N, C-alpha and C positions, 0 to 999 in steps of 0.2 A: 571782448568785454569781460566775459567769464575767465578767459585766460590771465588777463591783468589782475582780476580780482584773486585768482588761486595764486598766482605768482607773488603777489603783496602779501597774503597769508603766510606763504613761506618765509619771505622776507622779514615779516613781522614776528616769526618765531625764531629766526635765525638772529636777528639783530641783538636780543638780550644777551646773548653769548659771545658776542664779538666787541659790543660797545665798549669803550674805554680802553680796550687792550691793543697793542700795537703786533697785529699778527699778521703774518706774510699771507698772500693769496695762496700760496701753495699749500698752507695749512687749513685757510677756509674752504676752499672749493672741494676737497673730499666730502665735507659735511654739506655743503650747499648742494652737491650734485643730486644725491638721493633726494632731497627735499625737492628740488626742479623736477625730477623725473615722476614723482608722485604727484606734483601740481598739475603737470602736463595730462597725466591720466585723469585726475579729477576734473579739470576743465572739459574734457571730452565727455565724461560721465554727466554732468549739468547742463551742457549746452544745448543738446536737442530739444529738451522741454522748453527752455526759454525762447530759443530761435522760432520754434514752432508756435510757442503761444504768441509771440509777437507776429508771426506771419499770418496765422488763422484768426487772430483777433480783428475785430472791426468788421468782420464779415457778417453777412444776414445769415441766419439759420437756413440750411438747405433743405429743400423739400423733396430732393430727388431721393433715389432708393439708398439705403444704408451700404449696398455694396460698393456704389459710385464713391461714396464717401471714403470707404475703407480703402479704396485702391489709392485714391488722391493722397490721403493721409499716409498711407503706407510708403508710397512712392516718394514722398518729401522727406519722411523719416528715415526711409533705408538710405537714400543718396546722401543725406547729411551725415548719417552715422559711418558710412563706408567712406566718404572724404574725410572724417576726422579721425577714425580708429586707426587707420594706417600711419597719418601724420603723427598722433599723439604716442602711440605704443612703440612706433619705430624711434621716435625721438627718445622716448622712455628707455628703450633698451639699449640705445647708443650711449646714453648718459650713465645708466646703473645697471648695464648688463655684464660688466666684468670688474674686476678688482676687489679691494677688500670692502668689506660691509662696514657700516658706522660703528659697530660695536667693535670689530675687530682694531679699527683705527683708534676709537676711544680707549681700548685696552692698552694699545701700544703707548698712547699718552700718559696713561696712569703708571706704565711701568718705567717709563723714561722720567717722569718727575719722582718716582719712589727711588729711582738709582741715584738722584740727585741728593738725597738726605745723607748728610754725614753725621752719625750718631754720637760722634764725640765732641761736636761743634756746639755753640751756644744755639739757643732756641731759635729756630727759623721756620718760615712757611713757604713752600714750594708749590704755587699754583698749578691746577691742571688746566691747560686751555680748552675753552668751550665747554667744560662740564660743571663749572661753577663749585668746584670745592678744592681743597688743597691738602697736601701731605704736611703734617706739623713733625718737625724734627727736633728731638731734644736729646741731652746728653743723658746716657744710662737708662734710655726708654726705647722702646720699640716705635717706629715712626707710626703714625695712625693719621686717618683722614677726618678732616672736619668740613663742614659745609652747611648750607641752608637746606632745610627740608622743605618739600613743596605742599605744606599744609598750613602755613600761614606766614606772615612776615617775620615773626619772632621765633619761629620754630628752628632749631639746628639740630645737627647730628654728629656723632663721632663712630667710627669703625676702623677696625685693624686691617682688614683686607675688603676688597670689591671685586665682583666678577660681572661683567656686563654682558647681556644678550646681544646677538647680533644686529637686531634693529633697536636696540635700547628699549625695549617693552618691558624686560626684566632685569632687575639688579638684586644681587645677592651679597649681603653683607655679613661679616663675623665679628664677635665682640662689638655689637651695635649697642648704641646708646642715644635716645632721642630725647630732647628737652624742648619743652614749650610752656608758656604762661597760660593760665586760666583764671582771669580775673586776678585776685591778689595771691593765688598761688603758683608756685613753679612745679611742673610735672616732670618727672623723668622716667623714662622706661628703658629697661635694659633686657638685651636677649643675647644668647650665644652665637644664635644665627638668625637673619632675617631676610625674607625675600618680599621685594616690592614687585607685584604683577600689575598688568592691565595700564601701565603707562602708554602715552600716544606713540605709536611707532615712528622713529625717525627715517621718514621715507617711505616708500611702500612697502606692505608686508611681503617677507622672502619666504613665508610658509606656503603661501598661495603661489603655486607655479604661474609663469608669466602667460602661457597660454590659456590656461582656466581663468585668470584674472581678465585677459582681453575679451574672452568669450561673455564672462559675466558682465563686464562693462558694457560690452556692445548690446547685448539683449537687454539690458536694463535701460540704456539710453534710448533704444529703439522702441520699446515697449511704453515707457513714459512719453517720449515724443509722440508715437502715434496715438496714445491716450488723450494726450493734451490736445492735440488736433481734433479728434473725434469729440471730445467733450465741447469745445468751443464750436464745432460745427452743428451741435444739437441742442444746444441751450441759448437763451436769450441773447441778444447781440450785445457784444462788449467792445469798448474801445480798445485800440491796440494795446495801450500801456496796461489794461487790466488783464489782456490775455498774457502779456509778459510777466506780470505779477503772479497769476495762475501758475505758469511755467516755473517762474523761481520757487514757488511754494512746493511744487513737485520736486525740483531739484533738491530744495532743503532737505525734504523728507529723505530722498534717496542719499544724500551725501551722509545725514546723521546716522542712518541704518548702517552705511559703509564703515563709518568711522568708529561706530560702537563694536562692530564685528571685528575689526582689526585690532582692537584691544584685547580682546578676549580669546581669539582665534578657536572658534567653535568648529562643529562638524561641518563639513561642505555642504550639507543639505540646509544648513542655516542661511547660508547666502541668499536663498531664494527670498528672504525678506527684505534684500535690497530694491529689486524692482515691485515688491508687494508695497513697501512703504510709499513709494510714488503713486502707484495705482489706488492706493487707499486714500489718499488726498483727492484725486479726481473722483471717487465714488461720494466722499464725502461733499465735494462740489456739486456733482449731479443731484443728489438729495436736496441740498440746499436749494438749488435752482428749481427742483419739483415742487418742493414748499412754497418758493416764493411764487411761482406759476400758480398754483392753488389759491394763494392770498390774493393774487391779482385778478384771477377769475371770479372770486367772491365779490370782490370790489366792483368789479364790472357789472355784475348781475344787480348790486345794489342800486348802482347808479341808472 
């Protein structure tokens, strides 16, 4: 289920770049490949909490020792993580472990389209596949880029050159001009050089080594899966669907923290916030359950 959802998210991101264009699969696949690799890893990251929430939901709260519950929950979480970790990261390494990065391929497309410009010919536009902008070629003028800016439906930009990062998180432009409407005004911003940072990476981050990434995802998935199982074992009985919802909330927090970090590329220690985000949801849930228990106890005394 999580794999289908994650792959659907990747397809949703790729579709606007290929719809309406007659592109060969040999051109689409190099860009789809890193997205699929990242989605496989993401599905592993979010699956254990949801699966264990579904498994441990609906059970009566255990009255046995906490050590017994920890052993049972740890075994379930560990087995699930071991089974999924090798498959997801092995597949990811196979799909995106070698070959050109998305940024390198995109740069080649930009250079090929630029070479198609004939400066002595009438005005023409040469679109760059998958990237959403075009080279504008005019006589007696240096070719320049034009395209939509990702800040609004009517925003557009022009630039003389573009340099793309390996994972397309950073774009550098020269002789940059941005135009967008504000109510009845038309705003134009010009800069000799502009850099766009913090864009969503195209695929998995390449600055974090694959071994460290696998370790981070495995620890985060194990800790959040274990925490979800333990929380459901110590709180008021919940139906299975509610346990799955709790696991989904934990997974969503982990995914959000990971996606924010991959945009900014902070220091390695900051990645500790990935499992911490999921555990924070569980702490909030336990506090809410404690408050609800106090309210129920007071209501029972009054009756």
